C-alpha positions in Angstrom: 83.7 113.5 90.1 83.6 111.1 87.1 87.0 109.7 88.3 85.6 109.3 91.8 82.5 107.5 90.5 84.6 105.3 88.3 86.7 104.2 91.3 83.5 103.7 93.3 81.8 101.7 90.6 84.7 99.4 89.8 85.3 98.7 93.5 81.7 98.1 94.4 81.1 95.9 91.3 84.0 93.6 92.4 83.2 93.5 96.1 79.6 92.5 95.4 80.8 89.1 94.2 80.0 86.2 96.5 83.0 85.2 98.6 84.2 83.8 101.9 84.8 87.3 103.2 81.3 88.6 102.4 79.8 85.4 103.9 81.8 85.9 107.1 80.7 89.5 107.4 77.1 88.6 106.8 77.3 85.8 109.3 78.7 88.2 112.0 75.9 90.7 111.1 73.2 88.1 111.4 74.5 87.0 114.8 75.3 90.5 115.9 78.7 89.4 117.0 81.9 91.6 116.7 80.4 93.4 113.7 82.3 96.7 114.2 85.8 95.2 114.4 85.1 92.9 111.4 83.8 95.7 109.3 86.8 97.9 110.2 89.3 95.1 109.4 87.7 94.4 106.0 87.4 98.1 105.1 91.0 99.0 106.1 92.4 96.0 104.3 90.6 96.9 101.1 91.7 100.5 101.4 95.4 99.5 101.9 95.4 97.0 99.0 93.6 99.3 96.7 96.2 102.0 97.7 99.0 99.6 96.8 97.5 98.9 93.5 96.8 102.5 92.6 100.2 103.8 93.7 102.0 100.8 92.2 100.4 101.0 88.8 100.6 104.7 88.5 104.3 104.6 89.4 104.9 102.0 86.7 103.1 104.1 84.1 105.2 107.1 85.0 108.5 105.1 84.8 107.4 103.0 81.8 105.1 105.2 79.7 104.6 102.4 77.2 103.0 100.3 79.9 99.9 102.6 79.9 98.4 101.0 76.8 99.1 97.5 78.1 97.4 98.3 81.4 94.4 99.9 79.6 93.7 96.9 77.5 94.6 94.5 80.4 92.1 96.3 82.7 89.4 96.3 80.0 90.0 92.6 79.4 89.6 91.9 83.2 86.4 94.0 83.3 84.9 92.2 80.3 85.9 88.8 81.8 84.5 89.6 85.2 81.3 91.0 83.5 80.9 87.8 81.5 81.5 85.8 84.7 78.7 87.7 86.4 76.4 87.1 83.4 77.2 83.4 83.5 76.5 83.3 87.2 73.1 84.9 86.5 72.4 82.5 83.7 73.2 79.4 85.8 71.6 80.8 89.0 74.6 79.5 91.0 74.8 82.5 93.4 73.4 82.2 96.8 75.0 83.6 100.0 74.4 81.5 103.1 75.5 82.4 106.6 74.5 79.8 109.1 75.5 78.9 112.6 74.8 80.4 116.0 78.0 79.6 117.9 79.2 82.4 120.2 82.5 83.7 119.0 85.0 85.7 120.9 86.4 88.9 119.3 89.8 87.4 119.2 88.5 84.4 117.2 86.5 86.7 114.9 89.6 88.9 114.2 91.7 85.8 113.3 89.0 84.4 111.1 88.4 87.7 109.4 92.2 88.1 108.8 92.4 84.6 107.3 89.4 84.9 104.9 90.8 88.3 103.9 94.5 88.1 103.6 94.7 84.4 102.5 92.2 84.9 99.7 94.1 85.3 96.3 91.0 86.9 94.7 91.5 89.8 97.1 94.9 90.7 95.6 93.7 90.1 92.1 90.7 92.4 92.5 92.1 95.2 94.7 95.8 95.4 93.6 95.7 94.2 90.0 92.3 95.0 88.5 91.5 98.2 90.4 95.1 99.3 90.2 95.2 98.8 86.4 92.0 100.8 85.9 93.3 103.6 88.0 96.4 103.9 85.8 94.2 105.6 83.2 93.8 108.6 85.6 97.4 109.5 86.6 96.5 113.0 87.6 93.6 111.9 89.7 94.9 108.7 91.2 94.1 109.9 94.8 90.5 110.8 93.9 90.1 107.3 92.2 91.5 105.7 95.4 89.1 107.7 97.6 86.1 106.5 95.5 87.2 102.9 95.5 88.0 102.8 99.2 84.7 104.5 100.1 82.8 101.9 98.1 84.4 99.2 100.1 83.7 100.9 103.4 80.1 101.6 102.5 79.5 98.0 101.4 80.9 96.4 104.5 79.1 98.7 106.8 75.8 98.0 105.0 76.4 94.3 104.9 77.5 94.0 108.5 74.9 96.2 110.1 72.1 95.6 107.5 72.6 91.9 107.4 69.3 91.0 109.0 67.4 93.2 106.5 69.2 91.9 103.3 69.8 88.2 104.3 66.3 86.9 103.5 66.5 88.4 100.0 70.0 87.1 99.1 69.3 83.6 100.4 67.2 83.5 97.2 69.0 82.7 93.9 66.8 85.0 91.9 68.0 88.0 93.8 71.6 87.1 93.1 70.7 86.6 89.4 69.4 90.2 89.3 72.5 91.5 91.1 74.8 89.5 88.9 73.2 91.0 85.8 73.6 94.5 87.3 77.3 93.9 88.2 78.0 92.6 84.7 76.4 95.6 83.1 78.4 98.0 85.3 81.7 96.2 84.5 81.1 96.2 80.8 80.0 99.8 80.8 83.2 100.8 82.5 85.2 98.7 80.1 83.7 100.3 77.1 84.0 103.8 78.6 87.7 103.2 79.1 88.1 102.1 75.5 86.1 105.1 74.2 88.3 107.4 76.4 91.5 105.9 74.9 90.4 106.8 71.3 
C-alpha cells in the first residue's frame, strides 16, 4: 500500500499545479458543458503517459542496472525543484485559477481543445513520463501498483475538478487558497523526495 500511496501522492502533487489543462476542465465544469468527455480524455491521457513512463523507466533500469541510482537522484532532484517552485509560488502569491466565458461549445470543439491543451503541453510529458516514471523506477517489483496509484490520483482529480467546479471555483479564484495549496504540495513533494533518499540508504 505504501507504493500505491507514493504513486498517488506524486501524481496528485504534480497535477494540482495550475495549468491550461486544469483551467479548461474547470471552465467546462463551471459551464456544465461536455464535462464527462473532457474528464475522460484527460484521465485516459494521464494514465497512458504515466504508463509509458513507468514501463519505460523500469525497462531501462532492468537493462541498465547502473541507471537506477541516476534515476533515483534525478527523481529526487525533480521533486525538490518542483517543491521549491511550489513554495516560491506560495511566497509570491502568483497562483490564481480563472475560468471565464460563457460561450456555448460543441462537444467536437471541446474534444479538440482538450486534446490540444493536453497533448501539446510539454509539461505533461515532463510530469507524467519523466518525473513520475523516474520515481516509479525505485519500485521495480511493484511498478504496476505504482501506476495504479498514480493513474487513480489523476482520475480522481479530474472528476472532482470537472463535477465539483462550481463548489471549488470561488475558493480558488482567491490567491490565498492557492498559497495554502502550494505550501501543501511543496511539503508533499519534499517529503517524498526525502523518503526516497532514506529508502536508498
